[in-house]
C-alpha positions as a LaTeX table, in Angstrom:
\begin{tabular}{lrrr}
\hline
Residue & $x$ (\AA) & $y$ (\AA) & $z$ (\AA) \\
\hline
Met1 & 153.94 & 91.38 & $-1.82$ \\
Val2 & 153.49 & 87.73 & $-0.87$ \\
Val3 & 151.29 & 86.06 & $-3.48$ \\
Asn4 & 151.82 & 82.37 & $-2.56$ \\
Lys5 & 149.11 & 81.33 & $-0.11$ \\
Lys6 & 151.48 & 79.21 & 2.09 \\
Lys7 & 153.98 & 82.06 & 2.37 \\
Arg8 & 151.18 & 84.54 & 3.02 \\
Ile9 & 149.93 & 82.49 & 6.00 \\
Gln10 & 153.55 & 82.03 & 7.23 \\
Tyr11 & 154.32 & 85.76 & 7.35 \\
Ile12 & 150.88 & 87.27 & 7.84 \\
Gly13 & 149.19 & 84.59 & 9.95 \\
Phe14 & 146.18 & 84.12 & 7.75 \\
Asn15 & 145.05 & 84.30 & 4.08 \\
Asp16 & 144.34 & 88.05 & 3.99 \\
Ser17 & 142.86 & 88.36 & 0.44 \\
Trp18 & 139.39 & 89.15 & 1.80 \\
Phe19 & 140.84 & 91.42 & 4.45 \\
Ile20 & 142.74 & 93.45 & 1.81 \\
Val21 & 139.59 & 94.03 & $-0.27$ \\
Leu22 & 137.42 & 94.88 & 2.73 \\
Gly23 & 140.06 & 96.97 & 4.46 \\
Val24 & 141.01 & 99.02 & 1.39 \\
Leu25 & 137.32 & 99.75 & 0.62 \\
Ile26 & 136.58 & 100.83 & 4.22 \\
Leu27 & 139.77 & 102.98 & 4.33 \\
Ser28 & 138.93 & 104.60 & 1.05 \\
Phe29 & 135.42 & 105.61 & 2.18 \\
Val30 & 136.77 & 106.89 & 5.46 \\
Thr31 & 139.47 & 108.87 & 3.62 \\
Asp32 & 136.85 & 110.24 & 1.20 \\
Tyr33 & 134.70 & 111.31 & 4.13 \\
Leu34 & 137.64 & 113.06 & 5.85 \\
Phe35 & 138.94 & 114.80 & 2.72 \\
Ser36 & 135.81 & 115.49 & 0.75 \\
Asn37 & 133.07 & 115.40 & 3.44 \\
Ser38 & 131.60 & 112.28 & 1.76 \\
Ser39 & 131.49 & 112.81 & $-2.03$ \\
Phe40 & 128.40 & 110.60 & $-2.49$ \\
Thr41 & 126.17 & 112.79 & $-0.29$ \\
Arg42 & 126.91 & 116.13 & $-1.93$ \\
Leu43 & 128.08 & 115.44 & $-5.54$ \\
Pro44 & 126.52 & 113.88 & $-8.53$ \\
Phe45 & 127.13 & 110.13 & $-8.71$ \\
Trp46 & 129.80 & 109.96 & $-11.41$ \\
Glu47 & 131.62 & 112.96 & $-10.00$ \\
Ala48 & 131.47 & 111.34 & $-6.54$ \\
Val49 & 132.85 & 108.09 & $-8.02$ \\
Ile50 & 135.83 & 109.96 & $-9.52$ \\
Asn51 & 136.38 & 111.82 & $-6.26$ \\
Trp52 & 136.20 & 108.56 & $-4.26$ \\
Ser53 & 138.56 & 106.92 & $-6.78$ \\
Val54 & 141.23 & 109.38 & $-5.67$ \\
Ser55 & 140.76 & 108.18 & $-2.02$ \\
Leu56 & 140.80 & 104.56 & $-3.27$ \\
Phe57 & 144.05 & 105.22 & $-5.06$ \\
Phe58 & 145.69 & 106.66 & $-1.95$ \\
Ser59 & 144.27 & 103.88 & 0.32 \\
Thr60 & 145.47 & 101.11 & $-1.98$ \\
Cys61 & 148.97 & 102.57 & $-2.14$ \\
Asp62 & 149.13 & 103.04 & 1.60 \\
Trp63 & 147.81 & 99.51 & 2.28 \\
Phe64 & 150.15 & 97.54 & 0.00 \\
Ile65 & 153.27 & 99.58 & 0.89 \\
Met66 & 152.63 & 99.17 & 4.63 \\
Arg67 & 151.81 & 95.47 & 4.15 \\
Ser68 & 155.05 & 94.92 & 2.25 \\
Ile69 & 157.07 & 96.71 & 4.93 \\
Met70 & 155.25 & 94.64 & 7.59 \\
Ile71 & 156.28 & 91.35 & 5.85 \\
Leu72 & 159.90 & 92.53 & 5.48 \\
Leu73 & 160.09 & 93.40 & 9.17 \\
Arg74 & 158.57 & 90.01 & 10.17 \\
Lys75 & 161.17 & 88.23 & 8.05 \\
Lys76 & 163.94 & 90.22 & 9.68 \\
Tyr77 & 162.56 & 90.09 & 13.23 \\
Pro78 & 160.68 & 86.76 & 13.57 \\
Asn79 & 161.17 & 86.10 & 17.27 \\
Phe80 & 158.92 & 87.19 & 20.17 \\
Glu81 & 161.79 & 89.05 & 21.84 \\
Asp82 & 162.08 & 91.26 & 18.72 \\
Asp83 & 158.37 & 92.24 & 18.71 \\
Ala84 & 158.85 & 95.62 & 20.47 \\
Lys85 & 161.60 & 96.71 & 18.07 \\
Arg86 & 159.62 & 95.53 & 15.08 \\
Ile87 & 156.43 & 97.28 & 16.12 \\
Val88 & 158.22 & 100.59 & 16.75 \\
Leu89 & 159.86 & 100.36 & 13.32 \\
Phe90 & 156.51 & 99.47 & 11.76 \\
Phe91 & 154.81 & 102.49 & 13.33 \\
Val92 & 157.56 & 104.74 & 11.97 \\
Ala93 & 157.08 & 103.09 & 8.60 \\
Ile94 & 153.26 & 103.67 & 8.71 \\
Val95 & 153.74 & 107.41 & 9.45 \\
Ser96 & 156.38 & 107.74 & 6.78 \\
Thr97 & 154.31 & 105.81 & 4.21 \\
Val98 & 151.16 & 107.93 & 4.74 \\
Ile99 & 153.12 & 111.22 & 4.47 \\
Leu100 & 155.21 & 110.04 & 1.49 \\
Val101 & 152.23 & 108.54 & $-0.45$ \\
Asp102 & 150.18 & 111.65 & 0.26 \\
Phe103 & 153.01 & 113.95 & $-0.95$ \\
Val104 & 153.91 & 111.97 & $-4.05$ \\
Gly105 & 150.33 & 111.12 & $-4.89$ \\
Gly106 & 149.30 & 114.72 & $-4.35$ \\
Lys107 & 152.00 & 115.92 & $-6.76$ \\
Phe108 & 150.94 & 113.38 & $-9.31$ \\
Leu109 & 147.22 & 114.29 & $-9.04$ \\
Ala110 & 148.05 & 118.02 & $-9.16$ \\
Tyr111 & 149.97 & 117.41 & $-12.33$ \\
Ile112 & 146.95 & 115.66 & $-13.85$ \\
Phe113 & 144.15 & 117.84 & $-12.51$ \\
Gly114 & 146.13 & 121.03 & $-12.30$ \\
Glu115 & 144.79 & 123.78 & $-10.09$ \\
His116 & 141.53 & 121.94 & $-9.52$ \\
Phe117 & 143.38 & 119.69 & $-7.04$ \\
Asn118 & 144.26 & 121.55 & $-3.84$ \\
His119 & 146.97 & 119.45 & $-2.16$ \\
Ser120 & 147.81 & 121.92 & 0.60 \\
Thr121 & 144.63 & 121.32 & 2.52 \\
Arg122 & 145.34 & 117.60 & 2.76 \\
Phe123 & 148.06 & 117.98 & 5.39 \\
Lys124 & 145.49 & 119.16 & 7.96 \\
Ile125 & 143.92 & 115.75 & 8.20 \\
Leu126 & 146.83 & 113.37 & 7.75 \\
Leu127 & 146.81 & 112.58 & 11.51 \\
Pro128 & 143.40 & 110.80 & 11.35 \\
Ile129 & 144.66 & 108.81 & 8.34 \\
Ile130 & 147.79 & 107.78 & 10.24 \\
Leu131 & 145.65 & 106.73 & 13.23 \\
Ile132 & 143.19 & 104.75 & 11.05 \\
Ser133 & 146.14 & 103.09 & 9.22 \\
Thr134 & 147.81 & 102.18 & 12.48 \\
Met135 & 144.57 & 100.70 & 13.90 \\
Thr136 & 144.12 & 98.66 & 10.69 \\
Met137 & 147.70 & 97.37 & 10.75 \\
Ala138 & 147.20 & 96.60 & 14.48 \\
Ile139 & 144.60 & 94.04 & 13.47 \\
Tyr140 & 147.26 & 92.35 & 11.36 \\
Glu141 & 149.62 & 92.41 & 14.32 \\
Ala142 & 147.01 & 91.05 & 16.74 \\
Ile143 & 146.17 & 88.10 & 14.46 \\
Tyr144 & 149.88 & 87.46 & 13.78 \\
Tyr145 & 150.68 & 87.47 & 17.50 \\
Tyr146 & 147.76 & 85.14 & 18.28 \\
Val147 & 148.79 & 82.64 & 15.52 \\
Arg148 & 152.43 & 82.65 & 16.59 \\
Leu149 & 151.44 & 82.24 & 20.24 \\
Lys150 & 149.18 & 79.31 & 19.41 \\
Lys151 & 151.97 & 77.72 & 17.32 \\
Ser152 & 154.52 & 78.29 & 20.11 \\
Ile153 & 152.25 & 76.63 & 22.67 \\
Arg154 & 151.65 & 73.73 & 20.31 \\
Glu155 & 155.35 & 73.29 & 19.70 \\
Glu156 & 156.04 & 73.45 & 23.39 \\
Glu157 & 153.43 & 70.78 & 24.05 \\
Gln158 & 154.99 & 68.60 & 21.32 \\
Ala159 & 158.45 & 69.07 & 22.82 \\
Lys160 & 157.02 & 68.02 & 26.21 \\
Arg161 & 155.44 & 64.89 & 24.66 \\
Ile162 & 158.79 & 64.02 & 23.10 \\
Ile163 & 160.60 & 64.45 & 26.44 \\
Val164 & 157.98 & 62.42 & 28.30 \\
Gln165 & 158.00 & 59.74 & 25.59 \\
Ala166 & 161.77 & 59.47 & 25.98 \\
Gln167 & 161.46 & 59.20 & 29.74 \\
Leu168 & 158.74 & 56.58 & 29.53 \\
Asp169 & 160.70 & 54.57 & 26.97 \\
Thr170 & 163.74 & 54.67 & 29.26 \\
Leu171 & 161.65 & 53.44 & 32.18 \\
Arg172 & 160.01 & 50.69 & 30.06 \\
Asn173 & 163.37 & 49.55 & 28.79 \\
Gln174 & 164.71 & 49.62 & 32.35 \\
Ala175 & 161.85 & 47.39 & 33.69 \\
Gln176 & 162.21 & 44.70 & 31.04 \\
Pro177 & 165.90 & 43.85 & 31.45 \\
His178 & 165.36 & 43.92 & 35.20 \\
Phe179 & 162.70 & 41.21 & 34.77 \\
Leu180 & 164.90 & 39.25 & 32.32 \\
Phe181 & 167.90 & 39.25 & 34.72 \\
Asn182 & 165.84 & 37.66 & 37.52 \\
Thr183 & 164.13 & 35.11 & 35.31 \\
Leu184 & 167.47 & 33.98 & 33.90 \\
Asn185 & 168.76 & 33.46 & 37.45 \\
Thr186 & 165.68 & 31.31 & 38.09 \\
Leu187 & 166.29 & 29.33 & 34.89 \\
Arg188 & 169.89 & 28.74 & 35.95 \\
Asp189 & 168.65 & 27.23 & 39.26 \\
Ile190 & 166.19 & 25.02 & 37.46 \\
Ile191 & 168.87 & 23.71 & 35.12 \\
Asp192 & 171.09 & 22.92 & 38.14 \\
Gln193 & 168.36 & 21.27 & 40.19 \\
Asn194 & 165.75 & 19.86 & 37.76 \\
Ser195 & 165.50 & 17.81 & 34.62 \\
Arg196 & 165.98 & 19.06 & 31.09 \\
Glu197 & 162.24 & 18.77 & 30.48 \\
Asp198 & 161.53 & 21.10 & 33.39 \\
Ala199 & 163.95 & 23.63 & 31.93 \\
Lys200 & 162.28 & 23.38 & 28.51 \\
Glu201 & 158.84 & 23.89 & 30.05 \\
Phe202 & 160.14 & 26.89 & 31.93 \\
Val203 & 161.57 & 28.44 & 28.72 \\
Asp204 & 158.22 & 27.95 & 26.97 \\
Lys205 & 156.39 & 29.74 & 29.73 \\
Leu206 & 159.07 & 32.46 & 29.76 \\
Ser207 & 158.45 & 32.86 & 26.05 \\
Asp208 & 154.70 & 33.37 & 26.71 \\
Val209 & 155.50 & 35.99 & 29.27 \\
Tyr210 & 157.77 & 37.92 & 26.92 \\
Arg211 & 155.15 & 37.80 & 24.22 \\
Phe212 & 152.89 & 39.63 & 26.65 \\
Ile213 & 155.67 & 42.17 & 27.40 \\
Leu214 & 156.14 & 42.87 & 23.66 \\
Glu215 & 152.42 & 43.30 & 23.14 \\
Ser216 & 151.78 & 45.64 & 26.05 \\
Gly217 & 155.22 & 47.18 & 26.67 \\
Asn218 & 154.61 & 50.24 & 24.46 \\
Thr219 & 151.42 & 51.42 & 26.17 \\
Asn220 & 151.15 & 53.85 & 29.02 \\
Leu221 & 148.28 & 52.14 & 30.75 \\
Ala222 & 147.05 & 48.49 & 30.87 \\
Ser223 & 143.94 & 47.00 & 32.28 \\
Val224 & 144.05 & 45.13 & 35.58 \\
Arg225 & 142.66 & 42.14 & 33.74 \\
Asp226 & 145.70 & 42.01 & 31.41 \\
Glu227 & 148.17 & 42.75 & 34.17 \\
Leu228 & 146.64 & 40.05 & 36.31 \\
Lys229 & 147.18 & 37.50 & 33.54 \\
Phe230 & 150.81 & 38.61 & 33.18 \\
Ala231 & 151.39 & 38.54 & 37.00 \\
Lys232 & 149.91 & 35.04 & 37.32 \\
Ala233 & 152.10 & 33.80 & 34.44 \\
Tyr234 & 155.10 & 35.27 & 36.23 \\
Ile235 & 154.14 & 33.64 & 39.57 \\
His236 & 153.71 & 30.32 & 37.73 \\
Ile237 & 157.30 & 30.68 & 36.54 \\
Gln238 & 158.50 & 31.48 & 40.05 \\
Ser239 & 156.61 & 28.45 & 41.40 \\
Glu240 & 159.02 & 26.28 & 39.38 \\
Arg241 & 161.64 & 27.47 & 41.83 \\
Phe242 & 159.81 & 27.85 & 45.12 \\
Gly243 & 156.97 & 25.38 & 44.80 \\
Asp244 & 154.35 & 25.60 & 47.53 \\
Asn245 & 156.53 & 27.90 & 49.60 \\
Leu246 & 155.32 & 30.83 & 47.48 \\
Lys247 & 151.66 & 31.50 & 47.95 \\
Leu248 & 149.44 & 34.16 & 46.46 \\
Asn249 & 146.02 & 35.32 & 47.67 \\
Trp250 & 144.20 & 37.00 & 44.78 \\
Asn251 & 141.22 & 39.19 & 45.78 \\
Ile252 & 140.34 & 41.19 & 42.70 \\
Pro253 & 136.60 & 41.76 & 42.15 \\
Glu254 & 135.24 & 41.49 & 38.61 \\
Thr255 & 134.24 & 45.18 & 38.72 \\
Ser256 & 137.89 & 46.25 & 39.03 \\
Leu257 & 139.28 & 44.25 & 36.11 \\
Glu258 & 138.73 & 47.04 & 33.56 \\
Ala259 & 140.48 & 49.66 & 35.70 \\
Met260 & 143.91 & 50.69 & 34.49 \\
Ile261 & 147.40 & 50.61 & 36.06 \\
Val262 & 150.91 & 51.20 & 34.77 \\
Pro263 & 152.12 & 48.21 & 32.71 \\
Met264 & 154.30 & 45.64 & 34.52 \\
Ser265 & 153.80 & 47.47 & 37.85 \\
Leu266 & 152.07 & 44.47 & 39.59 \\
Gln267 & 154.75 & 42.08 & 38.31 \\
Leu268 & 157.49 & 44.35 & 39.54 \\
Leu269 & 155.95 & 44.50 & 43.04 \\
Leu270 & 155.69 & 40.71 & 43.17 \\
Glu271 & 159.27 & 40.42 & 41.96 \\
Asn272 & 160.33 & 42.86 & 44.67 \\
Ala273 & 158.62 & 40.82 & 47.39 \\
Ile274 & 160.26 & 37.57 & 46.15 \\
Lys275 & 163.66 & 39.15 & 45.90 \\
His276 & 163.91 & 40.58 & 49.46 \\
Asn277 & 162.17 & 37.98 & 51.58 \\
Val278 & 162.96 & 34.49 & 52.88 \\
Ile279 & 160.93 & 31.83 & 51.03 \\
Ser280 & 161.20 & 28.36 & 52.59 \\
Lys281 & 159.13 & 25.49 & 53.90 \\
Ala282 & 159.51 & 26.90 & 57.43 \\
Lys283 & 158.76 & 30.40 & 56.25 \\
Pro284 & 156.53 & 30.38 & 53.21 \\
Leu285 & 156.00 & 33.79 & 51.62 \\
Ile286 & 152.36 & 34.77 & 51.41 \\
Ile287 & 151.57 & 37.74 & 49.16 \\
Asn288 & 148.12 & 39.29 & 49.20 \\
Val289 & 146.94 & 41.09 & 46.09 \\
Glu290 & 143.60 & 42.90 & 46.58 \\
Val291 & 141.60 & 45.92 & 45.68 \\
Lys292 & 140.59 & 48.43 & 48.35 \\
Gly293 & 138.64 & 51.49 & 47.29 \\
Asn294 & 140.39 & 52.90 & 44.19 \\
His295 & 143.70 & 51.21 & 44.88 \\
Leu296 & 145.36 & 47.86 & 44.11 \\
Leu297 & 147.35 & 46.67 & 47.14 \\
Val298 & 150.26 & 44.25 & 47.24 \\
Asp299 & 150.92 & 43.19 & 50.82 \\
Asn300 & 153.37 & 40.72 & 52.36 \\
Lys301 & 154.86 & 39.97 & 55.77 \\
Ile302 & 158.47 & 41.06 & 56.04 \\
Gln303 & 160.78 & 38.00 & 56.25 \\
Ser304 & 164.22 & 39.55 & 55.87 \\
Lys305 & 167.00 & 37.37 & 54.62 \\
Ser306 & 170.02 & 36.90 & 56.88 \\
Thr307 & 172.24 & 37.99 & 54.00 \\
Gln308 & 170.34 & 40.94 & 52.70 \\
Ile309 & 170.62 & 41.69 & 48.95 \\
Pro310 & 171.48 & 45.37 & 48.49 \\
Ser311 & 168.39 & 47.12 & 47.22 \\
Thr312 & 168.62 & 49.59 & 44.29 \\
Lys313 & 164.84 & 50.15 & 44.53 \\
Val314 & 164.81 & 50.27 & 40.75 \\
Gly315 & 161.43 & 48.56 & 40.56 \\
Leu316 & 159.66 & 50.85 & 42.98 \\
Lys317 & 161.26 & 54.03 & 41.56 \\
Asn318 & 160.33 & 52.86 & 38.09 \\
Ile319 & 156.67 & 52.46 & 38.97 \\
Glu320 & 156.60 & 55.72 & 40.89 \\
Lys321 & 158.08 & 57.76 & 38.07 \\
Arg322 & 155.83 & 56.26 & 35.42 \\
Tyr323 & 152.69 & 56.94 & 37.53 \\
Thr324 & 153.83 & 60.55 & 38.07 \\
Leu325 & 154.60 & 61.12 & 34.38 \\
Ile326 & 151.40 & 59.59 & 33.08 \\
Ser327 & 148.78 & 60.64 & 35.63 \\
Gly328 & 150.32 & 62.87 & 38.20 \\
Lys329 & 149.22 & 60.44 & 40.93 \\
Ser330 & 151.58 & 58.78 & 43.35 \\
Ile331 & 151.91 & 55.24 & 44.72 \\
Thr332 & 151.89 & 54.71 & 48.48 \\
Ile333 & 154.59 & 52.60 & 50.21 \\
Lys334 & 154.18 & 51.50 & 53.83 \\
Asn335 & 156.79 & 49.65 & 55.87 \\
Asp336 & 156.04 & 49.27 & 59.56 \\
Gly337 & 158.78 & 46.70 & 60.17 \\
Asn338 & 156.26 & 43.88 & 60.08 \\
Arg339 & 154.44 & 44.23 & 56.86 \\
Phe340 & 155.38 & 45.81 & 53.52 \\
Val341 & 152.42 & 47.28 & 51.57 \\
Val342 & 152.44 & 49.10 & 48.17 \\
Ser343 & 149.27 & 50.77 & 47.00 \\
Leu344 & 148.79 & 51.45 & 43.24 \\
Pro345 & 146.08 & 53.97 & 42.26 \\
Leu346 & 143.52 & 52.50 & 39.83 \\
Leu347 & 143.24 & 54.78 & 36.83 \\
Lys348 & 141.01 & 55.55 & 33.86 \\
Leu349 & 142.23 & 56.48 & 30.40 \\
Ser350 & 140.95 & 59.99 & 31.13 \\
Asp351 & 143.33 & 60.23 & 34.09 \\
Gln352 & 146.25 & 60.57 & 31.78 \\
Lys353 & 147.72 & 64.05 & 31.76 \\
Asn354 & 146.43 & 66.03 & 28.72 \\
Asn355 & 150.04 & 66.73 & 27.56 \\
Tyr356 & 150.91 & 63.05 & 27.57 \\
Ala357 & 147.68 & 61.30 & 26.68 \\
Asn358 & 148.93 & 60.60 & 23.13 \\
Thr359 & 152.39 & 59.28 & 23.95 \\
Asp360 & 151.46 & 55.65 & 23.25 \\
His361 & 153.26 & 54.34 & 20.22 \\
\hline
\end{tabular}
């Protein structure tokens, strides 16, 4: 018998103290009705109590023996795939217990009461007792199955969260070195072409940008307002290199600033446009950032470089995967040979998948 409450819940599924008391009492009255045609309706009170006590004795023995066997079987066969085997063995144990307890208890009571206790007639109604005991133990099994199923689903969801968290962390860590690599290249050009003071100023601004990355890099969603600040800081850094040859048209209404997007996605799209297009006095690069409907669009004219840098598409794949993992929504990429447009869905916190809504850390 499991006395410890924690162990009881582990092997039974719930604290069954109340269920034992209630179940044994009900089973004893049912047994008394079957064997004695309800002692309390045809015998004097105290005689009926004594008669009912016999049924209570048998019911208590049956209950605790079957319960102990049930716990032993659950310890031996804890997995879902073992349920069929365990239930068959448990049913055999129920039948055996009822017959054995009835036989041993009958002999014991016959020894005490002598010829006044007629044990032979009891065998005629053991089948109903077996059926009632089976139905009672089935309640245990149903609750146990429900509790295990609920626990299994919860563990599966936790495992999914861990997997998704690992994927998101990988993507976040991928995006940040990607940004660092490009900004260090820009810094090298400034050192070569500008004064030491310009390089110092650039490093200070780069430090501000990385402070933003550290503050927002561990969240699944960021507001357009915050991402806009980050993107403008990034463009300010790039302006050190390209000057007026890099132009941005910002068309973000105030009403869209609290909408959410994947962190660093806007900056990655701007970085992508700068990396793959000619930026010169003759061909300034104009990037339009605007909101249309429920999407944030980054649009630029394609000005392919004569020596094209091989594209790994890390930035776009990164954004696409994070959007899919977090919200199930996809970004849209259009390239008609003249213009390159990427559309990011504007999200709400409630758009996060239920399984992954708590993966921020």
